[in-house]
N, C-alpha and C positions, 0 to 999 in steps of 0.2 A: 739718153734725151731721146725725146718723142722724133716721130717724124715730121711734125709742123716745124716745131726747134729746130729742126737741121737744118730745112730750106730756107726758114728764117735767116738762121748763121752764114749758112751758103752765101743767100743774098746779099746781107751787111758784106761779107768779107770778099766777094764779087768770084768766088770758086767753090764749084759746085762738088758738095763734099759726097752726096747719094746721087746715085741713077735717075732717081725721083726728083732731086734738086735741080738736078743738071736739066729734066723734063720742063721743071715749073720755070727756070731761069733764061730759057729758050722766049718762051711768052713775054717775060716780064725781066729783062734785061736791066735791071737799075734795082738802089736797093729798098728796102721795105720803108714804110712809113710815107708818112704826107707828103713829108720835101725829098721823096727817093728819086724824083726827073731830076730835080737840080743839079746844078753847079756849084760844087763848094770850093772852096780854097780849103786847102789840110795845113797844117802847120809840121812843122820835121816831126814833132814830138808823136802827132798824130800819124802821122804816115811812117815812123817805125814803129808805133804800138802797133795799127793794123797788120804789118807785115809778121809783128812777132805774132797774133793771134790768130793769123793765117798759116802757119808753120805751126802752131799747136794743133789749129782744128785738123789738120792733112793728116795729124799721127793721133789725134784725140787723146794728150796728154796734159798733164796737170801743168802748172805754171811751177811748184816747184820741181816738175820732171826736166823741164825743159831749162830752168835757171843750171842744175846741175850737169845736164848736158853741156850747156854754154860751160859752164866752171871747168869741166871736163875739156872740152876745145880747145880755150886758152891755153892748158898746160901741152899741148900735142903742138909736134911740130905742123909748118902747111899754116894757110889764111883759114883763121877762125870758122867763119863762115861755111866753108868748104868743109872743114873740118865735121863743125856741127851736123852737117845737112846727112854727112858720110854717118855719124854716132847712129842719127836716130833710125837713119834707112836700114841700121844692121840689128834694130829692134826683132824680135819674133813674130808681133802682130803684124810689123810693117812685113816683113818677107811671105808672111803665110799671103797677104793680101798681092803684092806685087809676082805672086808666085801661080795665081789663079785657083787658088784653096778657098776664096771666101769673094764676098761681092762688095764690100765696105771696109773700111778700118776701125767699123764700128762691129761688124759681123769676125771680123777676124781677131779681136780683142777675145771677145764672146769664146769663140770656138778655143782659142790657148786655154784660156782662165778654164773652159770644162773638162779639158785634160785632152783634147781630141789628138795631139802630137807628142813625137819624140823626137828629139835632137842627138843623132847617132846614135839610135841606139835608146833612149831613155826619155821618159817621160819628164815632159816639162809642161809647166802649166803657168807661167809668169809669162806675161806679156811684152814686160824690158827685157828679157832674157836677151843678153847679147851675142850675136853670133861671132863666130870666129873663119875666117878662110876655110875652106874645105868643109865645113858642115852639110849634116844630110838634114834635112828635115822631112818627116813623112808621118802621114795621118795614120792612127794606132788602127792594130786590126780590126777592134770590137766597135769602129767609128764609120768601115771605110762602104758600110751597106746602108747608112741612114742617109735620106733624101740629098740634103748639102752636099755630100762627098760625092753622090755618086752622080750629081749635075756637077760638081768641077772636076771630077774624070771623064767627063763627056764635052767640057772647055767651056762648059757655060761662063765663069766667069771670068777668064783667060781676055786679056786685054788684043790688041791686032798683034802686038809683039812680047815678046816676055823679055824683060829688061836684059843686057847684055853680062851681068855679074850673077847672073840667077838660069840654071840650068833643070828645067823643071820637065818630070815627064810624067803626064795629068796624069793617062790611064793607069799608072803603077799608083798613084799619090805620093810621087815623093821630090824631091828640088835640093839639089845643090848649092848652095850659095858659095859661089866662086873666089869673093873680093870684096871686102869692103870698096863700094862704089865712087868712081871720081863723081863731083857734082851734075856735069853735065849728063850724064847717064842717069841721074835719077829725076822721075818726073812728077814734081814738086814744083808747084808754082808760088814762089816766094824769091823777094831780093833779099837773103838772107843777111848782105851788109848791114841792112838798116837793123837786123836784129843786133848784129854784134854793137850797132851803134847805143839802140837802146838800153843794152846791157852794161855797157863798156861806162856809161854815165857816172 
């Protein structure tokens, strides 16, 4: 997806998917299009659809991937929406982003797909790989000297605080997935109950 398309998607969903989109939305905090500034009364279905699209966009996953994750969440104990977000947050590409190894979810997926990471010492190049509590994720030795990971080691992509479910050592380009997080710990903007309502029809 091109930068302009990411900005447009960010504006339509009301969430910044990239740092560039965040800057743009500060200047134009309304949806794209001719009628973006006007107020619209949304139907329940539209609200559910938007929340589903928001969740998909923040993890950069396909409709099929989200639907499969929902089906898995339904079978697990606990509130389905919270379980769903926890499953998505356990993806390797999401972990790479949260740990501070990448600037955006798009970059995180690219890094994983290009084989820059190991999980517990074994190369993993599948973005949807599901991490388990205690797993160690590390940048591969041959990738550590490249510019993006030198920046990561210097803390360039790290947020103000690292989520409590991640123990990150950026200088060593290694991080540990401590546990599947609770919903309140996950920095995702979404009313997951509306996503559940969307899929449960």
